[in-house]
C-alpha distance (Angstrom), angle and dihedral (degrees) to the residues before:
residue distance angle dihedral
X1 . . .
X2 3.80 . .
X3 3.78 118.7 .
X4 3.76 109.7 -135.9
X5 3.84 123.3 -144.3
X6 3.74 108.8 -164.0
X7 3.88 115.3 -170.5
X8 3.85 121.9 -159.2
X9 3.72 134.7 172.2
X10 3.84 118.3 -161.3
X11 3.87 105.0 -132.2
X12 3.82 97.5 171.7
X13 3.83 139.6 -57.0
X14 3.81 92.4 39.1
X15 3.83 91.4 -103.6
X16 3.84 95.6 126.5
X17 3.75 90.9 48.8
X18 3.82 91.1 48.6
X19 3.71 93.1 54.8
X20 3.77 94.0 43.3
X21 3.84 93.2 49.3
X22 3.83 92.1 49.7
X23 3.80 90.6 49.9
X24 3.91 92.2 46.5
X25 3.81 92.1 48.0
X26 3.90 90.9 45.5
X27 3.82 93.0 51.5
X28 3.86 91.2 47.3
X29 3.79 90.8 50.0
X30 3.77 86.8 59.5
X31 3.82 93.6 53.0
X32 3.79 100.7 -91.0
X33 3.80 124.8 131.3
X34 3.77 114.0 -130.2
X35 3.79 134.9 -169.4
X36 3.80 111.6 -162.0
X37 3.76 110.2 -158.1
X38 3.81 110.6 -163.7
X39 3.80 134.3 166.7
X40 3.82 94.3 -145.5
X41 3.87 117.7 23.0
X42 3.83 94.9 167.2
X43 3.86 93.1 112.5
X44 3.78 93.1 58.1
X45 3.83 86.8 74.1
X46 3.77 87.4 78.1
X47 3.81 102.4 14.7
X48 3.91 92.7 57.4
X49 3.78 107.3 4.2
X50 3.76 92.5 165.7
X51 3.77 97.1 45.7
X52 3.75 119.1 -146.3
X53 3.80 131.3 -89.5
X54 3.77 108.2 -108.5
X55 3.76 96.4 24.5
X56 3.82 119.9 103.9
X57 3.82 114.6 -169.3
X58 3.79 112.2 -146.7
X59 3.83 131.1 -175.9
X60 3.93 113.0 -108.2
X61 3.84 103.3 -83.1
X62 3.69 130.3 -121.2
X63 3.85 134.4 -179.9
X64 3.77 89.2 -76.8
X65 3.81 94.6 57.9
X66 3.81 105.4 56.5
X67 3.78 119.4 -169.9
X68 3.70 132.3 173.6
X69 3.81 110.2 -117.8
X70 3.72 117.9 -118.1
X71 3.78 126.9 -132.2
X72 3.77 95.2 -84.6
X73 3.81 126.1 39.0
X74 3.88 118.9 -169.6
X75 3.75 118.1 -162.4
X76 3.81 102.5 -161.5
X77 3.74 118.3 -145.5
X78 3.87 96.0 -18.2
X79 3.86 91.9 -61.8
X80 3.86 90.6 158.1
X81 3.77 113.8 -124.9
X82 3.78 122.7 -113.7
X83 3.78 109.2 -87.5
X84 3.81 93.3 -128.2
X85 3.76 92.2 51.1
X86 3.83 90.7 51.8
X87 3.81 89.6 51.6
X88 3.78 89.5 55.0
X89 3.86 89.3 48.5
X90 3.73 90.5 55.4
X91 3.84 91.4 49.5
X92 3.81 92.5 52.2
X93 3.82 119.5 102.8
X94 2.91 111.2 -122.3
X95 3.82 95.6 21.2
X96 3.82 119.0 -126.9
X97 3.73 123.0 -97.5
X98 3.85 100.6 -104.3
X99 3.76 114.6 -153.8
X100 3.83 128.3 -178.4
X101 3.82 104.3 -152.3
X102 3.80 105.1 -154.7
X103 3.78 134.8 -155.1
X104 3.78 121.1 -82.0
X105 3.79 116.1 -99.3
X106 3.84 139.0 152.6
X107 3.81 91.8 -146.3
X108 3.77 119.5 125.7
X109 3.83 95.9 -114.6
X110 3.84 88.8 68.1
X111 3.78 94.7 72.0
X112 3.86 91.6 43.2
X113 3.79 93.3 51.2
X114 3.81 101.5 38.3
X115 3.83 111.5 118.5
X116 3.86 94.3 3.1
X117 3.86 117.5 150.6
X118 3.82 123.9 -124.8
X119 3.86 109.0 -164.0
X120 3.83 110.6 -147.8
X121 3.87 127.0 -146.4
X122 3.74 90.2 -116.8
X123 3.85 91.7 61.7
X124 3.78 96.4 -101.5
X125 3.83 124.2 120.4
X126 3.76 121.5 -138.1
X127 3.78 115.3 -156.1
X128 3.80 122.8 -148.9
X129 3.80 112.9 -135.6
X130 3.84 119.4 -174.5
X131 3.72 126.2 -166.2
X132 3.81 112.3 -145.5
X133 3.71 151.8 141.8
X134 3.81 104.6 -89.1
X135 3.79 138.6 62.6
X136 3.81 89.3 -103.6
X137 3.84 92.3 64.4
X138 3.87 134.5 62.8
X139 3.83 93.0 -94.2
X140 3.75 127.4 -135.9
X141 3.77 135.6 -62.8
X142 3.83 108.1 -89.1
X143 3.78 120.3 159.9
X144 3.82 118.8 -140.1
X145 3.86 109.6 -89.0
X146 3.88 93.4 12.3
X147 3.81 96.4 130.2
X148 3.84 93.3 44.3
X149 3.80 89.3 53.9
X150 3.79 89.0 47.4
X151 3.80 90.7 54.7
X152 3.82 92.2 48.8
X153 3.81 93.7 50.8
X154 3.76 118.2 125.7
X155 3.82 110.9 -146.5
X156 3.80 98.2 -168.3
X157 3.79 91.2 50.9
X158 3.71 92.0 51.8
X159 3.72 93.4 48.5
X160 3.79 91.1 49.7
X161 3.84 90.0 51.3
X162 3.88 85.8 62.4
X163 3.80 95.0 43.0
X164 3.75 93.9 -104.9
X165 3.88 136.7 116.9
X166 3.74 132.1 -172.4
X167 3.83 113.3 -111.5
X168 3.79 121.3 -138.1
X169 3.75 112.1 -65.8
X170 3.85 92.9 -1.4
X171 3.79 121.8 146.2
X172 3.78 120.8 -147.1
X173 3.84 119.5 -132.0
X174 3.80 127.7 179.0
X175 3.79 123.7 -150.6
X176 3.87 122.5 -156.9
X177 3.76 109.2 153.0
X178 3.77 147.4 138.4
X179 3.79 119.5 -118.3
X180 3.81 102.2 -51.3
X181 3.84 126.2 -175.3
X182 3.84 89.5 -161.1
X183 3.85 93.4 64.2
X184 3.83 97.1 92.6
X185 3.77 90.5 52.8
X186 3.88 89.8 49.5
X187 3.79 91.4 50.2
X188 3.83 90.2 51.9
X189 3.80 90.9 52.9
X190 3.79 93.1 46.1
X191 3.83 91.3 50.8
X192 3.69 91.3 66.6
X193 3.81 95.2 75.8
X194 3.85 132.5 28.4
X195 3.82 105.4 -73.1
X196 3.80 134.7 169.0
X197 3.85 104.7 -158.1
X198 3.85 114.0 -161.6
X199 3.80 112.9 -158.8
X200 3.82 127.4 -162.4
X201 3.77 121.4 -136.8
X202 3.88 119.3 -89.0
X203 3.79 125.3 32.3
X204 3.79 95.0 0.0
X205 3.81 96.0 55.4
X206 3.82 93.0 39.0
X207 3.76 93.4 53.0
X208 3.80 92.1 42.7
X209 3.81 92.1 54.9
X210 3.81 90.0 46.9
X211 3.79 91.3 51.7
X212 3.90 100.0 39.8
X213 3.80 103.3 26.3
X214 3.76 125.4 -143.5
X215 3.75 93.1 -38.2
X216 3.79 92.6 63.7
X217 3.80 88.9 -151.5
X218 3.77 141.1 109.1
X219 3.76 125.5 175.8
X220 3.84 107.5 -48.9
X221 3.80 89.8 -11.7
X222 3.77 122.9 102.9
X223 3.85 120.6 176.9
X224 3.78 132.3 -159.8
X225 3.84 126.5 -164.3
X226 3.75 110.6 -133.7
X227 3.86 123.6 -151.5
X228 3.86 120.4 -118.0
X229 3.86 106.5 -68.0
X230 3.77 128.1 -148.6
X231 3.74 113.2 -117.1
X232 3.72 96.0 -95.4
X233 3.83 89.4 48.3
X234 3.84 90.2 53.2
X235 3.86 88.8 52.2
X236 3.84 87.3 52.4
X237 3.82 91.1 50.6
X238 3.77 90.1 55.4
X239 3.84 92.2 44.5
X240 3.87 90.0 51.2
X241 3.89 94.7 53.7
X242 3.76 132.2 83.4
X243 3.80 92.3 -150.6
X244 3.86 126.7 21.7
X245 3.83 127.7 -160.2
X246 3.83 107.8 -161.0
X247 3.68 137.0 173.3
X248 3.86 135.4 -153.4
X249 3.79 128.6 5.0
X250 3.81 107.0 -60.7
X251 3.81 99.6 48.1
X252 3.84 91.7 42.6
X253 3.81 91.4 56.4
X254 3.81 90.7 47.7
X255 3.80 89.7 50.1
X256 3.80 90.2 54.3
X257 3.87 90.7 53.6
X258 3.81 88.5 47.1
X259 3.81 87.9 65.7
X260 3.87 95.6 -147.3
X261 3.85 123.7 119.0
X262 3.88 107.7 -79.0
X263 3.80 139.7 -179.9
X264 3.86 117.2 -148.5
X265 3.85 117.8 -149.4
X266 3.78 105.2 -155.1
X267 3.81 118.3 -140.4
X268 3.83 100.7 -88.9
X269 3.87 113.5 -121.5
X270 3.79 125.2 -164.3
X271 3.86 93.1 -128.5
X272 3.81 91.9 51.7
X273 3.76 93.8 -113.8
X274 3.88 90.2 141.0
X275 3.77 89.6 69.1
X276 3.83 91.3 64.4
X277 3.78 88.9 48.7
X278 3.79 90.1 49.4
X279 3.84 93.5 50.1
X280 3.81 92.7 46.0
X281 3.75 90.6 53.4
X282 3.74 96.5 44.8
X283 3.88 88.7 51.7
X284 3.77 89.2 61.0
X285 3.76 98.4 36.8
X286 3.75 95.6 49.0
X287 3.81 97.1 39.9
X288 3.78 108.2 128.4
X289 3.78 95.3 11.2
X290 3.86 122.6 130.2
X291 3.83 104.9 -80.7
X292 3.83 96.2 -129.0
X293 3.78 93.4 49.0
X294 3.75 92.2 42.7
X295 3.84 90.0 54.4
X296 3.84 89.8 51.8
X297 3.75 91.5 49.6
X298 3.79 93.4 46.6
X299 3.78 92.1 50.5
X300 3.81 92.8 49.9
X301 3.86 94.5 48.5
X302 3.85 90.8 47.3
X303 3.74 91.7 51.6
X304 3.85 92.8 47.3
X305 3.83 85.2 53.7
X306 3.76 93.7 52.8
X307 3.81 104.5 -91.1
X308 3.82 109.2 119.3
X309 3.79 138.0 -33.5
X310 3.76 118.5 -39.7
X311 3.88 110.5 -98.5
X312 3.80 125.0 -160.7
X313 3.79 115.5 -64.9
X314 3.84 117.6 -93.8
X315 3.87 115.7 -95.5
X316 3.83 106.4 -79.2
X317 3.83 104.6 -135.5
X318 3.78 94.7 51.7
X319 3.84 88.0 44.5
X320 3.81 91.4 53.8
X321 3.77 92.6 46.1
X322 3.83 91.6 48.9
X323 3.83 90.8 49.7
X324 3.83 93.2 50.1
X325 3.85 90.2 48.3
X326 3.78 89.2 51.5
X327 3.79 93.9 47.6
X328 3.75 92.8 48.8
X329 3.72 91.8 51.7
X330 3.83 91.0 50.9
X331 3.71 91.8 46.1
X332 3.87 89.8 57.5
X333 3.86 90.5 60.6
X334 3.75 125.1 77.0
X335 3.78 115.8 -88.3
X336 3.81 122.5 -116.5
X337 3.87 97.1 -109.3
X338 3.81 93.1 48.6
X339 3.84 91.0 48.8
X340 3.79 92.5 48.8
X341 3.85 90.5 51.5
X342 3.84 89.8 48.9
X343 3.78 90.8 48.4
X344 3.71 93.5 50.8
X345 3.83 92.6 47.3
X346 3.81 87.5 52.1
X347 3.74 95.9 50.4
X348 3.79 94.1 46.0
């Protein structure tokens, strides 16, 4: 049974760690042993307070903390492995399967680059592995039984566990975002009908308080600041809501599995590269949708990502149907963990 070494550097916003923890826990749930090497594990205290059987969290190694590499080494998001560890990989017989797990994108280069080898000067080969949205990519993280658990989820019970209840006619909206200039316009829209807005800690809660004041209310809108949620709890938040605003890779994928209308704020980049990622995703997500509705959806997503004033939200029933069609198509593909296991078996 291969021993997996999964390396992660926390850049900001905890997204890299969130993806790596989900992958480590998913591998362990399938009988694999995983060492998660991370340079800042502090967020795991709320992200995964109970840990996971089969996952050992280790501090990012240096020359003073030698460790024998396992059979598989994953370099998450180009984090560059410690030189001393790579030297031990090269000395191992047989050498580990070395995989560079890349960021999620719908851009065309993903299908071209998925599973390509990169021979190294030390004789090792690093393989590029790209998650993605088509059968020509590595797929998305999806734990076994996830969709069945989602279908059995009790919204009222979850709300009650957080001291909340839906009022008559009230829609539930989640807010997880980076700094976003379109937020006041969104709040004004939501205030026109009974809405319970559930905000996550960090930029979402901070901007919400700045816009709404201590009352956290506007018109028919009332807002609640949630505490940090463990990963299963964050999934439950998305399952509970009628509309989800998410940011970055991990939460966007979880919103897709939730099956409710969602808006993805891409990680803003100074050179505007996030707009290319946005357009590539929308081209896939909206393929086959009614042209007028697709135009409304595209305009709304673009504005939420910083391109133009926020228009009216897309019509809800078509949005829900499109999201469920998208989720079903993704669910018919191999998930990321299964594909990694198959790839490693093939290379060994």
